[in-house]
TORZARO-770691 format. One record per residue (C-alpha): residue number from 1; x, y, z; chain. Coordinates in nm, 2 decimals. Example, Ala and Ser with C-alpha at 12.3 -4.5 7.8 and 13.67 -1.06 7.14 Angstrom:
REM TORZARO-770691
+-----+--------+--------+--------+--------+
| num |     xx |     yy |     zz | cadena |
+-----+--------+--------+--------+--------+
|   1 |   1.23 |  -0.45 |   0.78 |      A |
|   2 |   1.37 |  -0.11 |   0.71 |      A |
+-----+--------+--------+--------+--------+
REM end
This chain:
REM TORZARO-770691
+-----+--------+--------+--------+--------+
| num |     xx |     yy |     zz | cadena |
+-----+--------+--------+--------+--------+
|   1 |  -5.08 |  -2.90 |   5.56 |      A |
|   2 |  -4.71 |  -2.83 |   5.60 |      A |
|   3 |  -4.59 |  -2.65 |   5.92 |      A |
|   4 |  -4.42 |  -2.32 |   5.85 |      A |
|   5 |  -4.09 |  -2.27 |   6.04 |      A |
|   6 |  -3.87 |  -1.96 |   6.05 |      A |
|   7 |  -3.51 |  -2.02 |   6.14 |      A |
|   8 |  -3.40 |  -1.82 |   6.44 |      A |
|   9 |  -3.05 |  -1.94 |   6.52 |      A |
|  10 |  -2.83 |  -2.25 |   6.48 |      A |
|  11 |  -2.58 |  -2.41 |   6.72 |      A |
|  12 |  -2.33 |  -2.70 |   6.71 |      A |
|  13 |  -2.19 |  -2.89 |   7.01 |      A |
|  14 |  -1.89 |  -3.12 |   6.99 |      A |
|  15 |  -1.75 |  -3.34 |   7.26 |      A |
|  16 |  -1.46 |  -3.58 |   7.25 |      A |
|  17 |  -1.31 |  -3.78 |   7.53 |      A |
|  18 |  -1.26 |  -3.50 |   7.79 |      A |
|  19 |  -1.54 |  -3.56 |   8.04 |      A |
|  20 |  -1.76 |  -3.37 |   7.98 |      A |
|  21 |  -1.61 |  -3.06 |   7.83 |      A |
|  22 |  -1.81 |  -2.96 |   7.52 |      A |
|  23 |  -1.74 |  -2.69 |   7.26 |      A |
|  24 |  -2.05 |  -2.51 |   7.15 |      A |
|  25 |  -2.04 |  -2.28 |   6.84 |      A |
|  26 |  -2.31 |  -2.05 |   6.72 |      A |
|  27 |  -2.30 |  -1.76 |   6.48 |      A |
|  28 |  -1.92 |  -1.75 |   6.47 |      A |
|  29 |  -1.88 |  -1.75 |   6.85 |      A |
|  30 |  -1.76 |  -2.04 |   7.07 |      A |
|  31 |  -1.80 |  -2.13 |   7.43 |      A |
|  32 |  -1.69 |  -2.41 |   7.65 |      A |
|  33 |  -1.95 |  -2.60 |   7.85 |      A |
|  34 |  -1.87 |  -2.85 |   8.12 |      A |
|  35 |  -2.03 |  -3.03 |   8.42 |      A |
|  36 |  -1.93 |  -2.99 |   8.78 |      A |
|  37 |  -1.68 |  -3.23 |   8.94 |      A |
|  38 |  -1.96 |  -3.40 |   9.14 |      A |
|  39 |  -2.12 |  -3.50 |   8.81 |      A |
|  40 |  -1.80 |  -3.63 |   8.66 |      A |
|  41 |  -1.69 |  -3.31 |   8.47 |      A |
|  42 |  -1.40 |  -3.09 |   8.52 |      A |
|  43 |  -1.59 |  -2.78 |   8.62 |      A |
|  44 |  -1.40 |  -2.58 |   8.36 |      A |
|  45 |  -1.70 |  -2.37 |   8.26 |      A |
|  46 |  -2.07 |  -2.32 |   8.31 |      A |
|  47 |  -2.30 |  -2.62 |   8.29 |      A |
|  48 |  -2.60 |  -2.65 |   8.06 |      A |
|  49 |  -2.82 |  -2.55 |   8.35 |      A |
|  50 |  -2.61 |  -2.24 |   8.42 |      A |
|  51 |  -2.63 |  -2.15 |   8.05 |      A |
|  52 |  -3.00 |  -2.18 |   8.05 |      A |
|  53 |  -3.03 |  -1.93 |   8.34 |      A |
|  54 |  -2.76 |  -1.71 |   8.18 |      A |
|  55 |  -2.97 |  -1.69 |   7.86 |      A |
|  56 |  -3.28 |  -1.59 |   8.05 |      A |
|  57 |  -3.10 |  -1.34 |   8.27 |      A |
|  58 |  -2.92 |  -1.17 |   7.98 |      A |
|  59 |  -3.23 |  -1.17 |   7.76 |      A |
|  60 |  -3.43 |  -1.01 |   8.04 |      A |
|  61 |  -3.17 |  -0.75 |   8.11 |      A |
|  62 |  -3.14 |  -0.66 |   7.74 |      A |
|  63 |  -3.51 |  -0.64 |   7.70 |      A |
|  64 |  -3.55 |  -0.42 |   8.00 |      A |
|  65 |  -3.26 |  -0.19 |   7.89 |      A |
|  66 |  -3.42 |  -0.15 |   7.55 |      A |
|  67 |  -3.75 |  -0.05 |   7.70 |      A |
|  68 |  -3.60 |   0.18 |   7.96 |      A |
|  69 |  -3.39 |   0.36 |   7.70 |      A |
|  70 |  -3.69 |   0.40 |   7.47 |      A |
|  71 |  -3.89 |   0.55 |   7.76 |      A |
|  72 |  -3.58 |   0.76 |   7.86 |      A |
|  73 |  -3.62 |   0.66 |   8.22 |      A |
|  74 |  -3.32 |   0.71 |   8.45 |      A |
|  75 |  -3.18 |   0.37 |   8.53 |      A |
|  76 |  -2.81 |   0.33 |   8.58 |      A |
|  77 |  -2.81 |  -0.05 |   8.64 |      A |
|  78 |  -3.03 |  -0.35 |   8.61 |      A |
|  79 |  -2.96 |  -0.66 |   8.81 |      A |
|  80 |  -3.13 |  -0.99 |   8.77 |      A |
|  81 |  -3.08 |  -1.28 |   9.01 |      A |
|  82 |  -3.22 |  -1.62 |   8.91 |      A |
|  83 |  -3.26 |  -1.94 |   9.09 |      A |
|  84 |  -3.38 |  -2.27 |   8.94 |      A |
|  85 |  -3.55 |  -2.53 |   9.15 |      A |
|  86 |  -3.67 |  -2.89 |   9.08 |      A |
|  87 |  -4.04 |  -2.93 |   9.20 |      A |
|  88 |  -4.28 |  -3.22 |   9.20 |      A |
|  89 |  -4.45 |  -3.05 |   8.90 |      A |
|  90 |  -4.13 |  -2.98 |   8.70 |      A |
|  91 |  -3.91 |  -2.68 |   8.72 |      A |
|  92 |  -3.95 |  -2.34 |   8.90 |      A |
|  93 |  -3.74 |  -2.04 |   8.82 |      A |
|  94 |  -3.74 |  -1.75 |   9.07 |      A |
|  95 |  -3.64 |  -1.42 |   8.92 |      A |
|  96 |  -3.55 |  -1.11 |   9.13 |      A |
|  97 |  -3.51 |  -0.77 |   8.95 |      A |
|  98 |  -3.32 |  -0.48 |   9.10 |      A |
|  99 |  -3.29 |  -0.13 |   8.95 |      A |
| 100 |  -3.05 |   0.15 |   9.04 |      A |
| 101 |  -3.22 |   0.47 |   8.93 |      A |
| 102 |  -3.52 |   0.69 |   8.96 |      A |
| 103 |  -3.84 |   0.48 |   8.91 |      A |
| 104 |  -4.19 |   0.52 |   9.03 |      A |
| 105 |  -4.39 |   0.22 |   9.17 |      A |
| 106 |  -4.60 |   0.23 |   8.85 |      A |
| 107 |  -4.28 |   0.21 |   8.63 |      A |
| 108 |  -4.15 |  -0.08 |   8.83 |      A |
| 109 |  -4.48 |  -0.26 |   8.79 |      A |
| 110 |  -4.45 |  -0.21 |   8.41 |      A |
| 111 |  -4.09 |  -0.34 |   8.41 |      A |
| 112 |  -4.20 |  -0.67 |   8.56 |      A |
| 113 |  -4.44 |  -0.71 |   8.27 |      A |
| 114 |  -4.17 |  -0.62 |   8.02 |      A |
| 115 |  -3.93 |  -0.87 |   8.19 |      A |
| 116 |  -4.18 |  -1.15 |   8.13 |      A |
| 117 |  -4.20 |  -1.05 |   7.76 |      A |
| 118 |  -3.84 |  -1.12 |   7.68 |      A |
| 119 |  -3.80 |  -1.37 |   7.39 |      A |
| 120 |  -3.62 |  -1.64 |   7.60 |      A |
| 121 |  -3.89 |  -1.61 |   7.88 |      A |
| 122 |  -4.16 |  -1.66 |   7.61 |      A |
| 123 |  -3.98 |  -1.97 |   7.48 |      A |
| 124 |  -3.94 |  -2.12 |   7.83 |      A |
| 125 |  -4.30 |  -2.08 |   7.92 |      A |
| 126 |  -4.44 |  -2.14 |   7.57 |      A |
| 127 |  -4.51 |  -2.44 |   7.35 |      A |
| 128 |  -4.17 |  -2.59 |   7.27 |      A |
| 129 |  -4.11 |  -2.90 |   7.06 |      A |
| 130 |  -3.77 |  -3.06 |   7.02 |      A |
| 131 |  -3.73 |  -3.30 |   6.73 |      A |
| 132 |  -3.43 |  -3.54 |   6.76 |      A |
| 133 |  -3.31 |  -3.75 |   6.47 |      A |
| 134 |  -2.99 |  -3.89 |   6.32 |      A |
| 135 |  -2.81 |  -3.67 |   6.08 |      A |
| 136 |  -2.65 |  -3.80 |   5.76 |      A |
+-----+--------+--------+--------+--------+
REM end
């Protein structure tokens, strides 16, 4: 039985001799990724770890804004602070949410549940398989 796959997005990364500056392109947009100086890079941009947290933070913020707007709750600003830690069991990400607006305790509790339902969060805590092979 063949596994069904639905394409979500594609990305391409290219690196030449500039340690370790990499150009990443996806959906017509490009960003520069680099490593910090202490890892041999030039610290010209965010590292892959920074981008991972940026993906989670932005996805969470967007998901929360969509939900808040749909509910017509009064929230002027959503702030998400993330920290990633290495642990003996793997990786731990601590997420702190902050809202500027008029929310009840019950609404805030619901927003925590909604934050955990963002697509990037689901990918990070879900079943992920990475298949690596040589391209022709």
